[in-house]
C-alpha positions in Angstrom: -10.3 18.8 -4.1 -12.6 19.9 -6.8 -13.3 16.3 -7.9 -13.9 15.3 -4.2 -16.2 18.4 -3.7 -18.1 17.4 -6.9 -18.7 13.8 -5.8 -19.9 15.0 -2.3 -22.4 17.3 -3.8 -23.5 14.6 -6.1 -24.0 12.3 -3.3 -26.4 14.7 -1.7 -28.3 15.5 -5.0 -32.0 14.9 -4.8 -33.7 12.4 -7.0 -36.0 13.2 -9.9 -39.6 12.5 -9.1 -39.7 9.6 -11.7 -37.0 7.8 -9.5 -39.1 7.6 -6.0 -38.5 4.5 -4.0 -41.2 2.0 -4.0 -43.7 1.6 -1.0 -42.9 -2.0 0.2 -44.7 -3.9 2.9 -43.5 -6.9 4.9 -45.0 -10.2 4.6 -47.3 -9.6 7.7 -48.7 -6.2 5.9 -46.7 -3.5 7.9 -44.9 -1.1 5.8 -41.2 -1.7 6.2 -39.2 1.2 7.6 -35.6 1.4 6.5 -34.8 2.5 10.2 -35.8 -0.8 11.4 -33.3 -3.1 9.9 -34.2 -6.0 12.2 -37.7 -6.0 10.7 -36.3 -5.9 7.1 -34.1 -8.7 7.9 -37.0 -10.7 9.3 -39.1 -10.3 6.3 -36.3 -11.1 3.9 -35.5 -14.3 5.8 -39.1 -15.3 6.0 -39.7 -14.8 2.2 -36.5 -16.9 1.5 -37.8 -19.6 3.7 -41.3 -19.8 2.0 -39.9 -19.2 -1.6 -41.2 -15.7 -2.1 -38.2 -14.4 -4.1 -40.4 -11.6 -5.7 -40.8 -10.0 -2.3 -37.2 -10.1 -1.7 -36.5 -8.3 -5.0 -39.0 -5.4 -4.0 -37.6 -5.1 -0.4 -34.1 -5.0 -1.7 -34.8 -2.6 -4.5 -36.6 -0.2 -2.0 -33.9 -0.5 0.7 -31.2 0.1 -1.9 -32.5 3.5 -3.1 -33.5 4.8 0.5 -30.5 3.5 2.5 -27.6 2.1 0.4 -25.5 1.3 3.6 -28.2 -0.7 5.2 -28.7 -2.5 2.0 -25.1 -3.7 2.0 -25.8 -5.0 5.5 -28.9 -7.1 4.4 -27.2 -8.0 1.1 -24.5 -9.6 2.9 -27.0 -11.6 5.2 -28.7 -12.8 2.0 -25.6 -13.9 0.4 -24.9 -16.1 3.5 -28.4 -17.5 3.5 -28.5 -18.3 -0.2 -25.5 -20.7 0.2 -28.1 -23.1 2.0 -30.7 -25.3 0.5 -34.2 -23.4 -0.3 -37.4 -24.1 -1.8 -38.0 -23.1 -5.4 -39.6 -19.6 -6.1 -43.5 -20.1 -5.6 -46.3 -18.9 -7.9 -48.2 -16.7 -7.9 -45.8 -14.3 -6.6 -47.6 -11.3 -5.2 -46.1 -8.3 -3.2 -48.2 -5.2 -2.2 -51.3 -6.6 -4.2 -49.0 -6.8 -7.3 -48.0 -10.1 -9.0 -44.1 -10.1 -9.7 -43.2 -11.1 -13.2 -40.5 -13.6 -13.2 -37.6 -13.3 -15.5 -36.3 -16.6 -17.0 -33.0 -18.0 -15.5 -31.0 -17.7 -18.9 -27.7 -16.2 -19.5 -27.1 -15.1 -23.0 -23.7 -14.3 -24.6 -22.8 -13.8 -28.2 -19.6 -14.4 -30.2 -19.5 -13.6 -34.0 -17.6 -16.7 -35.0 -14.1 -17.7 -35.5 -11.2 -18.1 -33.0 -12.0 -17.0 -29.7 -9.7 -14.9 -27.4 -8.3 -16.6 -24.2 -10.0 -13.9 -22.0 -13.4 -14.6 -23.5 -13.0 -18.4 -23.5 -12.1 -18.2 -19.7 -15.1 -15.9 -19.0 -17.5 -18.3 -20.6 -16.0 -21.3 -18.8 -16.0 -19.5 -15.4 -19.6 -18.4 -15.8 -20.4 -21.9 -16.8 -19.0 -23.1 -13.5 -21.3 -20.7 -11.6 -24.1 -21.8 -13.6 -23.4 -25.6 -12.9 -23.0 -24.7 -9.2 -26.7 -23.5 -9.4 -28.1 -26.7 -10.7 -28.6 -28.3 -7.1 -30.1 -25.1 -5.7 -33.6 -24.0 -5.9 -33.0 -21.8 -9.0 -30.9 -23.7 -11.7 -29.7 -21.4 -14.6 -28.5 -22.0 -18.1 -26.0 -20.2 -20.3 -26.4 -19.8 -23.9 -23.7 -18.8 -26.3 -25.3 -17.2 -29.6 -23.1 -17.4 -32.6 -23.1 -16.4 -36.3 -21.2 -18.6 -38.7 -18.7 -21.2 -37.6 -17.4 -21.2 -33.9 -13.9 -22.8 -33.8 -14.2 -23.6 -30.0 -17.7 -25.1 -29.9 -16.8 -28.7 -28.7 -15.0 -27.4 -25.7 -17.7 -25.0 -24.5 -20.4 -27.7 -25.1 -18.5 -30.2 -23.1 -18.4 -27.7 -20.1 -22.2 -27.3 -20.3 -22.7 -24.1 -22.5 -25.5 -24.4 -24.9 -24.6 -23.1 -28.2 -27.2 -21.5 -30.6 -27.1 -20.2 -34.0 -28.6 -16.8 -34.8 -28.6 -17.5 -38.6 -32.2 -18.9 -38.5 -33.2 -15.7 -36.5 -31.5 -13.4 -39.1 -33.7 -14.9 -41.8 -36.9 -14.8 -39.8 -36.3 -11.0 -39.1 -34.9 -10.3 -42.7 -31.6 -9.1 -41.3 -29.2 -11.3 -43.1 -27.6 -8.5 -45.3 -27.5 -6.0 -42.4 -25.9 -8.4 -40.0 -23.3 -9.5 -42.6 -22.5 -5.7 -43.2 -22.1 -4.9 -39.6 -19.8 -8.0 -39.2 -17.7 -6.9 -42.3 -17.4 -3.4 -40.9 -16.2 -4.7 -37.4 -19.4 -3.2 -35.6 -19.6 -6.3 -33.5 -21.0 -4.5 -30.3 -23.9 -3.2 -32.2 -24.5 -6.7 -33.6 -24.1 -8.2 -30.2 -26.8 -5.8 -28.9 -29.1 -6.9 -31.5 -28.6 -10.5 -30.7 -29.1 -9.9 -27.0 -32.4 -8.2 -27.9 -33.6 -11.2 -29.9 -32.4 -13.9 -27.3 -34.0 -12.0 -24.4 -37.1 -11.3 -26.3 -37.6 -14.9 -27.3 -36.3 -16.7 -24.3 -36.0 -14.2 -21.5 -33.2 -13.8 -19.1 -30.0 -11.8 -18.9 -27.7 -10.7 -21.8 -24.2 -9.7 -21.0 -21.1 -9.0 -23.2 -18.6 -11.9 -23.6 -16.1 -9.8 -21.9 -17.8 -9.6 -18.6 -16.6 -12.3 -16.2 -18.5 -13.7 -13.3 -16.2 -12.2 -10.7 -17.8 -13.4 -7.2 -21.2 -13.8 -8.7 -23.5 -16.8 -7.4 -26.5 -17.8 -8.9 -27.7 -20.2 -6.0 -31.2 -19.5 -5.0 -31.2 -16.2 -7.1 -34.3 -15.2 -9.1 -34.7 -12.0 -11.0 -38.1 -10.3 -11.4 -39.6 -7.2 -12.8 -40.3 -4.8 -10.2 -42.9 -2.7 -12.1 -46.5 -3.8 -11.9 -46.9 -4.6 -15.4 -43.6 -6.7 -16.0 -42.4 -4.4 -18.9 -39.4 -2.5 -17.6 -36.3 -4.5 -18.1 -33.3 -4.4 -15.8 -30.2 -2.5 -16.9 -26.5 -2.5 -15.8 -24.9 0.5 -14.1 -22.6 2.8 -16.3 -19.3 1.2 -15.7 -18.5 1.3 -19.4 -18.2 5.0 -19.4 -15.6 7.4 -18.4 -15.5 6.2 -14.8 -14.9 2.3 -14.7 -15.6 -0.3 -12.1 -12.3 0.1 -10.4 -12.5 3.9 -10.3 -16.0 3.5 -8.4 -15.0 1.1 -5.9 -12.0 3.1 -4.9 -13.8 6.5 -4.6 -14.3 7.0 -0.9 -16.6 9.9 -1.3 -19.3 7.5 -2.6 -19.6 5.6 0.7 -17.7 3.5 3.2 -17.5 0.1 1.4 -17.1 -1.0 -2.3 -20.7 -2.3 -2.4 -22.1 0.9 -1.0 -20.1 3.1 -3.5 -21.5 0.9 -6.4 -24.9 1.4 -5.3 -24.7 5.2 -4.9 -22.9 5.5 -8.3 -25.3 3.2 -10.3 -28.4 4.6 -8.8 -27.4 8.2 -9.3 -26.9 8.0 -13.3 -28.6 6.7 -16.5 -27.8 3.0 -16.9 -26.0 1.3 -19.5 -28.3 -0.2 -22.2 -26.3 -2.3 -24.4 -23.7 -4.5 -22.6 -25.9 -5.8 -19.9 -29.8 -6.1 -19.7 -32.5 -8.5 -18.4 -36.1 -9.2 -19.2 -38.8 -11.7 -19.6 -39.6 -13.6 -22.6 -42.6 -12.6 -24.7 -41.2 -9.5 -26.0 -40.4 -10.8 -29.4 -42.9 -9.1 -31.3 -41.4 -5.8 -30.1 -38.1 -7.0 -31.0 -39.3 -7.8 -34.5 -40.7 -4.3 -35.1 -37.6 -2.8 -33.7 -35.3 -5.0 -35.9 -37.1 -3.9 -38.9 -36.3 -0.4 -37.8 -32.6 -1.3 -37.3 -32.5 -2.6 -40.9 -33.2 1.0 -42.1 -31.0 2.9 -39.6 -27.3 3.2 -38.6 -26.4 2.0 -35.2 -26.0 5.4 -33.8 -29.4 6.7 -34.9 -31.1 3.5 -33.5 -29.7 4.0 -29.9 -32.7 5.8 -28.5 -34.9 3.2 -29.9 -32.9 0.6 -28.3 -33.3 2.3 -25.0 -37.2 2.4 -25.2 -37.5 -1.3 -25.9 -37.9 -2.3 -22.3 -38.5 1.2 -20.9 -41.5 2.7 -22.2 -42.2 6.3 -21.7 -45.7 5.8 -20.8 -47.1 5.7 -17.2 -45.0 8.7 -16.0 -41.9 7.0 -16.1 -38.5 8.6 -16.9 -36.9 7.8 -20.3 -34.7 5.1 -18.6 -35.5 2.7 -15.9 -35.6 4.0 -12.2 -33.1 2.7 -9.8 -35.3 -0.3 -8.6 -34.6 -1.8 -12.1 -30.8 -1.9 -11.7 -29.4 -5.3 -11.0 -27.0 -3.8 -8.6 -26.1 -6.9 -6.6 -24.8 -8.5 -9.8 -23.0 -5.3 -10.7 -21.2 -5.6 -7.5 -20.1 -9.2 -8.2 -19.3 -9.3 -11.8 -15.8 -8.8 -13.2 -16.1 -5.7 -15.3 -13.4 -5.2 -17.7 
């Protein structure tokens, strides 16, 4: 009873000022009211037809924060529509007078070398199948596997379409060879993977996710990510499924909503996000990564966590320490297989 009461109170807890929903207008200029689901659906469908995926991202982010139950309904509609052929995302992408900043369609994974467990191998191949399915859509994706040293299973992964890249050249460019070797020797692979993700996303843009995250029911057909902040600086972060309460606990908690996806939304948007196992941002942040990497070379992983958190989430502009709910990739969170 105590736990249920706690979650019910948590569900009603007011949001902080820094996490206010966005003000989003439809394609015709009228402000979209969450009580008018028909109007929101019309706006989303129209945007999908003309290729304005940036507008869809803003509308869905706003709806998700204001009315999670309604978001689930429109999200289901989008999932159906994205199975059909659509035009490619059109530039320039402007919504509410702000140009949306596109995030490159790249998936970045990391393996430190040596034999790969069967579960990781299966995750990579299953995700590559999702990537391959997106090739015939308006938004083809790529999957990169970053490695350090020799990868025993490279041939099979490359044959499936995974693009394998060595991080060794980047280590030398960032003067991190000794540090990376020590982290590997000490078994701190998660910290090393976090740094690799920063380098990959900073240089190429896209999404980084740990190798033990599977695709689940994810579809990348006609799916384009954008920054929803005006400057295209705030990266997307995952919900906190890697904490005390995992994915299975959340989807089973009826106090958070009437459906698994609604429960995920309420849980994810009510807490600080995970900042290491899943994040996304545009390319062009490599100079920041270089500066941050230089600091990493002097600090222990634990003391550098706050610096990592601020890489794509600047404190300036009245923002909270972490990205607001609009920066969560909640649809992905609901689809992925979190282990």
